[in-house]
C-alpha positions in Angstrom: -0.4 -14.9 6.0 3.2 -15.8 6.8 5.6 -12.9 6.9 8.7 -13.1 4.6 10.8 -10.8 6.9 10.8 -7.7 9.0 11.7 -4.1 8.5 12.1 -1.0 10.7 9.0 1.2 10.7 8.1 4.6 12.2 4.5 5.9 12.1 2.7 8.8 13.8 0.8 6.3 15.9 3.7 4.3 17.3 7.3 4.7 18.1 9.9 3.3 15.8 9.8 -0.5 15.8 9.7 -3.5 13.6 6.9 -4.5 11.2 6.3 -7.7 9.3 6.8 -7.8 5.5 4.5 -9.9 3.4 4.6 -10.9 -0.3 1.2 -10.2 -1.9 -0.3 -10.6 -5.3 -2.5 -7.7 -6.6 -4.8 -8.2 -9.5 -5.7 -5.5 -12.0 -7.6 -5.8 -15.3 -5.3 -7.1 -18.0 -5.4 -3.6 -19.7 -3.7 -2.3 -16.5 -1.0 -4.9 -16.4 -2.7 -7.9 -15.0 -1.4 -9.5 -11.8 1.5 -8.0 -10.0 3.4 -9.2 -6.9 4.7 -6.7 -4.3 6.3 -6.8 -0.8 3.9 -5.1 1.6 4.5 -4.0 5.2 1.8 -4.9 7.8 1.0 -2.4 10.5 -2.1 -1.3 12.4 -3.4 2.1 11.2 -7.1 1.5 11.9 -7.1 3.9 14.8 -6.4 6.7 12.3 -9.1 5.5 10.0 -6.6 4.2 7.4 -7.2 0.8 5.7 -4.2 0.9 3.4 -1.4 3.2 2.3 -0.1 3.3 -1.3 3.6 4.1 -1.2 5.7 6.2 -3.5 7.3 3.0 -4.9 3.9 2.0 -6.3 2.8 5.6 -7.2 6.1 6.2 -9.1 4.9 3.8 -11.8 1.4 5.3 -12.3 -0.8 8.3 -12.5 -3.0 9.1 -9.5 -5.9 11.6 -9.9 -7.6 12.4 -6.6 -11.0 14.1 -6.6 -11.6 15.3 -3.0 -15.1 16.8 -3.6 -16.2 13.8 -5.6 -14.7 11.4 -3.0 -13.0 9.2 -5.6 -9.6 8.5 -7.1 -8.3 7.1 -10.4 -5.1 5.1 -10.5 -3.7 4.3 -14.0 -0.6 2.4 -14.9 
């Protein structure tokens, strides 16, 4: 993927630095709004066991239900 820019980023695993920004297309069932394009930041969080983080900018437009004991979540738009 080709980055579309850079931003300043600080995470628990690294000092403040720069991260690449990518334009991505996310597909949901049509009943959830269909395809959506977002700007995403790329950084390596694998050492913390994290595959992806969903930011507050995305969560502000949906309802997130997290069931810890059941080990699943539901995200609705």
